[in-house]
C-alpha positions in Angstrom: 35.3 6.6 6.5 38.5 7.8 4.9 41.2 5.0 3.8 43.7 6.2 6.2 41.3 4.7 9.1 39.8 1.2 9.0 36.7 0.6 11.0 35.6 -3.1 11.7 32.8 -4.9 14.3 32.5 -8.2 14.8 29.6 -9.1 17.0 30.1 -6.5 19.9 33.9 -5.8 19.2 34.4 -2.6 16.9 38.4 -2.5 15.7 39.7 0.5 14.8 43.1 0.6 12.6 45.2 3.4 11.7 46.1 3.2 8.1 49.0 4.6 7.2 52.2 2.0 7.3 53.9 3.9 5.0 54.6 7.1 7.6 54.5 4.7 10.7 51.0 5.5 11.0 51.6 8.9 11.4 48.2 11.2 12.2 47.2 14.0 9.6 44.0 16.2 9.4 42.6 13.4 7.3 43.4 10.8 9.4 42.4 12.8 13.0 38.9 13.6 11.1 38.5 10.0 10.5 39.6 8.6 14.3 36.7 11.2 15.2 34.2 10.0 13.3 35.1 6.0 14.3 35.0 6.7 17.7 31.8 8.6 17.6 30.6 5.4 15.5 31.6 3.8 18.3 29.8 5.6 20.9 26.7 5.5 19.4 26.1 2.1 18.2 24.4 0.0 20.7 25.6 -2.8 19.3 29.4 -2.2 20.2 30.3 -2.9 23.9 34.5 -2.4 23.3 36.7 -1.0 20.7 40.3 -2.0 20.1 42.3 0.5 18.2 45.7 -0.5 16.7 47.8 0.5 14.0 48.3 -1.4 10.8 51.7 -3.6 10.3 54.4 -4.1 13.1 56.5 -1.4 13.1 54.2 1.4 14.4 50.9 2.1 16.3 51.3 5.6 15.5 54.3 8.0 15.3 52.2 10.9 16.4 51.0 14.1 14.1 52.1 13.9 10.9 54.7 16.9 11.2 55.2 17.2 7.4 51.5 18.0 7.4 51.9 20.0 10.7 54.2 21.9 8.4 52.3 22.4 5.5 50.0 24.5 7.7 52.0 27.3 7.7 50.1 30.4 8.4 48.4 29.0 12.1 50.9 31.8 13.8 49.0 34.5 12.2 45.6 33.0 13.5 46.2 32.8 17.3 42.8 33.5 18.6 41.3 31.3 16.1 43.4 28.6 17.0 42.7 28.6 20.3 38.9 29.0 20.1 39.6 25.8 18.1 41.8 23.8 20.9 39.0 24.5 23.4 36.4 23.4 21.5 38.3 20.1 19.6 37.9 16.8 20.3 42.0 16.5 19.7 44.3 17.6 17.3 45.4 13.7 16.4 41.8 12.2 16.8 39.1 12.0 20.0 42.0 12.5 22.5 39.7 15.0 24.2 36.6 13.3 24.0 35.2 12.8 27.5 32.1 10.8 26.8 32.5 7.5 25.6 32.2 5.3 28.8 32.4 2.3 26.7 35.9 0.2 27.4 38.7 1.4 25.2 41.7 -1.0 24.3 45.1 0.1 22.8 47.0 -2.7 20.8 50.3 -1.3 20.9 52.1 -2.9 18.0 55.1 -1.0 17.9 56.5 2.8 18.1 53.9 4.6 20.1 55.3 8.1 20.1 53.8 11.5 20.9 50.6 12.0 19.7 50.4 8.0 19.1 51.4 8.0 22.7 48.8 10.7 23.5 46.3 8.1 21.8 46.7 5.0 23.7 46.6 7.0 27.1 43.4 8.0 26.5 42.3 4.6 26.2 41.2 2.5 29.0 43.8 -0.4 29.1 47.5 -0.7 26.8 48.5 -3.9 26.1 52.3 -4.0 24.3 53.7 -6.1 21.7 57.2 -6.7 22.9 59.1 -4.7 20.4 57.1 -1.4 21.3 58.6 1.4 22.1 56.7 4.7 24.2 58.0 8.1 24.2 57.5 12.3 24.0 59.8 12.4 21.0 58.0 15.8 20.0 59.8 17.5 22.7 62.9 17.4 19.6 60.7 19.5 17.6 59.1 22.0 19.9 56.0 20.6 19.7 53.7 20.3 22.7 51.4 18.3 24.1 48.0 19.5 23.2 46.6 15.6 23.5 46.0 14.9 26.7 49.6 13.8 28.0 49.6 16.1 30.7 46.6 15.0 32.1 46.6 11.5 31.7 50.4 10.5 31.9 50.5 11.2 35.7 47.6 9.9 36.3 48.8 6.7 35.0 52.1 6.4 36.1 52.6 9.3 38.8 54.1 12.5 39.0 57.7 11.9 38.9 57.7 9.5 36.0 55.4 11.4 34.0 57.7 14.3 34.3 60.7 12.2 33.4 59.2 11.1 30.4 58.0 14.7 29.3 60.9 16.6 30.1 63.4 14.2 28.7 61.4 12.6 25.7 63.2 9.3 26.3 62.2 6.3 24.6 61.1 3.5 27.1 60.9 -0.5 26.0 57.5 -2.3 26.6 59.0 -4.1 29.5 59.7 -0.5 31.1 56.3 0.5 30.3 55.0 -2.6 32.0 57.3 -1.9 35.0 55.8 1.6 35.6 52.1 0.6 35.2 51.8 2.1 31.9 50.5 -0.5 30.1 48.7 -3.8 31.5 50.4 -6.5 29.4 53.5 -7.4 27.4 52.9 -10.2 24.7 54.6 -11.5 21.7 53.8 -9.5 18.4 51.5 -12.7 17.1 49.2 -12.7 20.5 48.3 -8.9 20.6 45.5 -8.8 18.7 44.1 -12.2 20.0 44.7 -11.3 23.3 43.1 -8.0 23.2 40.2 -10.2 21.6 39.8 -12.6 24.2 40.0 -9.3 27.0 37.6 -7.8 25.0 34.9 -10.7 24.8 35.4 -11.2 28.5 34.6 -8.0 28.8 31.5 -8.2 26.5 30.1 -11.0 28.5 29.7 -8.8 31.5 26.5 -6.4 31.7 27.2 -3.5 30.5 25.1 -0.7 32.5 27.6 -0.9 36.0 30.4 -1.3 34.0 29.7 1.9 32.2 28.3 3.6 35.2 31.3 2.7 37.4 34.1 4.0 34.6 31.8 7.0 34.2 32.1 7.0 37.9 36.1 7.0 38.1 36.4 9.4 35.3 34.2 12.7 36.6 35.2 11.9 40.4 39.5 11.7 39.6 40.8 14.7 41.5 37.4 15.9 43.2 37.2 16.0 46.9 36.1 12.4 48.7 32.5 13.5 49.4 31.6 15.0 46.1 33.3 11.7 44.3 31.3 9.8 46.9 28.1 11.5 45.5 29.1 10.9 41.8 29.6 7.2 42.3 26.2 7.0 44.1 23.9 8.8 41.8 25.2 7.2 38.8 25.0 3.8 40.0 21.6 4.9 41.1 20.8 5.2 37.4 21.1 1.6 36.9 17.6 1.3 38.4 16.2 2.7 35.4 17.6 0.0 32.8 16.1 -3.2 31.9 18.3 -4.9 34.2 18.8 -3.4 37.5 21.3 -4.6 40.4 18.5 -6.2 42.3 17.9 -8.5 39.5 21.8 -9.0 39.3 21.6 -9.7 42.9 18.7 -12.2 42.5 20.3 -13.9 39.3 23.3 -15.0 41.6 21.6 -16.4 44.6 19.6 -18.3 42.4 22.7 -20.8 41.4 24.6 -17.9 39.8 22.8 -17.6 36.6 22.8 -15.1 33.9 19.2 -12.8 33.6 18.1 -13.6 30.0 18.2 -9.6 30.1 21.8 -9.8 29.9 22.3 -12.0 27.0 20.0 -9.0 24.5 20.9 -6.0 25.7 24.0 -5.9 26.9 22.8 -4.4 30.1 
């Protein structure tokens, strides 16, 4: 793993940290590749239940793609076909922002500026918690840089079409409080409480059996935008797969009936 991305697992919680504070945690090619490896490591680790992503320092979560690095690439315009193929098959320009195969819960701890590709990285997460001084925005409007890490797909689903168009077209910066008001973030806390609060939430999630939680997340993501009948079918099919895990929904129901005990298997396997 590159020194530009730090990866740490404590118990069942992984913390991924973008570690380029000297450039407000902007993401260059090496950082993006390291983020892909970090997310894949989280995905494939059976003992990792929840991941938190943040940035080093108190100034920025991530200011987005490192535009000096982008400018240094130079010859992309001469290879348009190759670039298009890369985009279709890429996990994301600034990390794993196009990844759709992680059904474990993810939390963005937004500790400062969250702009452009950094904004898209936070949008990729399931839950966003912001420090009081955090700011959000698609500032790439100023440099004619398009959204290629999922913003146009996820932002309207999170805050609605009108607000998404406002943020995309104007490129304006919004405060953590405005982000909270529009449903972009779930909570706003003092900076010193940001990581502890995210860890508290992660610990709560880890205390649940993970099977139904993950299948419900997968059903939501796969069913989004589909006809109701198809969405119901996806939900039912994914729910049915829990019957083949070591702890079934019926065992969970029996556990509740028997004085709300926790099945012993959950403690061992997180299922």
